[in-house]
N, C-alpha and C positions, 0 to 999 in steps of 0.2 A: 508302673515302673516301682519297686519296691526296694529299698536300701535293707541291708542287713549287715552286720558287723561280722567278721571273719572268727569263726568257732563261738559265734556269740558275745565276743569280748574286745575284739582287736578292730580299734578303728586306724591304727597307725603300725607301721613295721620298719622301726628304727635300725639303723646299721652301724656298730660301732667296732672299732679295731677287734676283728677276732669273736665278736657277739652278735646275735640278734636279738633286738629287745621288742616285745610287744607294748603298743600304749594304748590306752583308754582314756579319751579326751570327754569331759563331761563339765558340768557347773560347779561351782565351790560348794554349794548347798548338797550337791548329790554325791559328792565322794564317797563318804563312809559306804552309802548304800551299793556304790558300784563295785568297793571293793569287796564287801560280801558278797556281790552277786558273781564274783569271778572267782571268791572263794569256794564257792557251791557248783563252779563248772568244773567237768571231767575232764576236758581238753586243756584247761587251764593247769589242773593239776600234774597233768602230764606233762606239760611243756616246764612248769617249776622242778618237777623229778628229774628231768633231763639236764639241770641246772641252769636253765636259762631264767631270764627276769622278765617281771609284767611292770608296768609303772601307771599309775592312773594319775591323769593330771585333770585338777580340778581349777576351772579358773574363774576369778571373781573379782570385782571391780571394788576397788581402793579408791581413797580420796588421794587426789595428787595436790600438792604444795609449791607455790612457787619459791625462787631463791630468796626472796624477803619472808617467807615463812607463811604468806597468805593463801589460801585455800584457793584452787585453780580453778576455773571454770569446767574443766574436763576432768573427766575420772581416768586412771590408769588401770590396766589389767595385769594380775598379777596371778602366777600360778601356784598353787600348791600341789608338791610332788609326793606321791605315796606309793612306796615299793610294796607290793604282793608277795607276802613270803611264804 
């Protein structure tokens, strides 16, 4: 079995009132590399030329804090969202 992104860059297709958004999910440290890869993709450029949107969401683990300000044992995941223009 081989997994492959739609058009080489789409992990998720999101629907919002009146629009469809393509989403690429990745690690936080790999976000800018994914943006550059998408900018070089001919299918992505055509999608953007038609007035659509592409988002790259980079997930990273951040330190969590308790209500008393102490560092929590667990970490929380936060997204960094970049829109490809």
